[in-house]
Structures are given as structure tokens and as C-alpha cells.
N, C-alpha and C positions, 0 to 999 in steps of 0.2 A: 686209427679206427678201421674197422672192417666193413667196407662198402662193396664187397666183392660182387654181389649180384644186383646191386642197385646202382647202376652207373650214372645216376643223376647227382645233382648237388643238393639233394634233399638233406636237411640237417635239422631234425626235430628229435634230439636224443631223449628228452623227457617223455614225449609222447610215445616213442618206441619202447622205452623202458616200462611205462605204465601199461600199455597194451600187452607187452611181453609178460608182465607180472600177472595180468588177468588170464592170459592163455596158460601160463605156467601153473597157476593155482586153481583156475576154474574152467579150464578148457572143455571138460566133459559136460559141465552144467550149462555152459554158454556155447553150445555147438554153433549157433548162428554167428557168434563173434569169430569163432575159429574159421568158418567158411568165408566171412567177410574179410578177415585179415589175409587169408590166403589169396582171395580175389584182388585185394589191394596190392599186395606184394607182387603178384603176377602182373598186374596192370602197370605198376611202376617199373618193373624190370623189363616188360615187353615194349612199352611205349617208345623208348628211344630207338629200338630196333625196327619197329613197324613204321614209325614216322619220325625219322631223325631230324635234328635241328629245331625241335619244338621247345617251347619255354617250360620252366618248372611248373607253372600253373597248368599247362596242358597235361603234363605227366601226372600231376596230382588229380586232375579231373578224371583222367583215364583210370587211375588207381582207385579213386573213390567210387567211380561208376561201377567198376567190376566188383568192388567190395560190397556195394549196395545190392548189386545183382546176386552176388553170392549169398548175402544175408536173406534176401527174398526167396531164393531157391531153397535155402536151408529151412525156412519156415513153411513154404507151401509145397515144395516138391522134395521131401526129405530123402527118398530113395536115390533120386538122381544126384542130389547134392552130396550125398554120402560118397558116391563113386567119384564125382568130380573133385571133392575135397580130398579124398584119399589119393587120387592121382596127383593133384597139384601139391599136396602136403608131402607125400612120399617122394615125388620128383624133386621138389625144392630142397628137401632135406638131403637127398642123395647128391644133388648138384652142389650144395653147400659143403658137404663132406669132401666131395671130389675136388672142389676149389681149394679147400684147406690142405688136402693131401698133395695135390699136383700143382698148386699155384693159381693165381688169378687168370692166367691165360686159358685154363681148362674150361672156363665159362663160355668161351667162344670156339672151343675145339670140339670136333665130333665126339671125342671120348666123354666130354662133359655132358653132352646131350644124350649120349647113350646111357650114362649114369642117371640122367633125369628120367628117361623113359623106363628104365628098369626099376628105379625107385618108385615111379608112378604106378607101375603095374603091381609092385609089392604093396603099395599104399592102398590100391583098390581092393586087392584080395584081403588085406588086413582089416580094412574098414567094413567090408561086407561080412566077413566071418566072425570077427571079434570087435564089433562096433565100439563098445564102451572102452575096452582096453586099447584098441588102436587109437581112439580119440584121445585117451589120456596120454599115450606115448607121443603121438604126433603133435598134439597141442603143447605138451611139455617141451618137446624138442624145438618147436617153432618159437615158443615163448622164451626159452633159454637162448636161442639164437638171436632174437630181437634184443634181449638184454645184453648179452656178451658183446655183440658187435658194436655197442655204444661205449664200451669200456676200452681204455688204452692198454690192451693186453698184448704182450708179445705173441706173435703168430704161433710159436710152438706151444704156448700155454692154452690157446684157444680151444682145442678139442677137449682138454681136461676140464676146463671151467664149464664148457658147454655140457659135457657129460654129467658133471656134478650137479649143476642146476637142473638139468632135465631129470635126473634121478630123483632129486628132491621134489620136483613137481609131480612126478609119477607117484611117489610115496604119499604126498599130500592128497592128490586126487583119488588114489586108491583107498585111502582112509575114509574119505567122504563117500565113496562109492559103496563101500561095505556097510556103512551106517545108514544108507538110503533105505527107506522102508520098502520101496519097490524100484528095482533097477529097470530103467527104460531099455527098450529094444531087445 
């Protein structure tokens, strides 16, 4: 299993697959869920680095707290949350791709963090210029990642399966976007 950026022992594959499916297929319509998931993933990934030697419960509380904060931001402060979600989603996606290409050590190497910052900046730009399309792409990528990392897939097949699922999610979301009577934003 791919637990590349989640260094804890969290093991809730069904929950990750279900949330991944929601993001993959409904990420644009459930913007608050996308921001909440990004906040949760960031919290779970950051907690062991910020306060090492904590329990799994602590890691979950940090992740859930940041996820809840992200959802509230998405609901009440949409413009700020768009930029934060774009940065976190773009950065996390870039870091994940970097780890897949360069190996797990890249997550702790400066090159991995440079990928994160560059991906984050690209995410901010995309989210602000092309909100609906960026949200469809980033939520599909994150949803696909959450699903694929739960599968016992050989490492060299990971990018192909991730790409195929993400593309399917983008196609599904784009189909519902075009049918919407009034596209938001």
C-alpha cells in the first residue's frame, strides 16, 4: 500500500476509498468537502513532524480539526479558502507525484518540498483563474490518489492507475458541469 505522505499507522481503507470516490465524482459540487479533505490530509501528514511521538488519536484530532477548519473556511470565506485549497491541493499533488517518481525519501528531501511549493503556486493560480475546472482537476486527482493508495498496486503502475481514475473523474464532473443550469463562480 502507498502511505507515502501519511507516515502514521492510520489504516481506514474503506473510509479513504469512499471519500476518494466522493471527491473523484462530486469534487466540484462538494467544494467544502474538497477543502475539508485537503485540511485533514495536511493535518495528518504534518502532525508527526510538528509534534513527533504522539498517538494515532492525536494525529486524527489534528487532521479532523484542520479538515473542519477547512470546511468552515470554504463555507464562510470562499475566496481565501479557494487560494488555500489551491495551494494545499496543488502542493500535495505535486509532492505525491514527486514521491512516486523519486521514491519515498523525496517527501523529506528539499526537492520534494520545492515540488510542493511549485505545485502549490500552480494550484493557487489555477484555482483563481479557472475555479471550476481547477476544482474538477484537483479534486479528481486527490480522489484518485486516495483510492489508488489503498490498492495493492505495484509502484510502477501507480501513476497509470492514478491518471486513468483522475481522467474518469474529470470527465464525469465536466459532464455534470456542462449540464448545470448556471455554473457557479
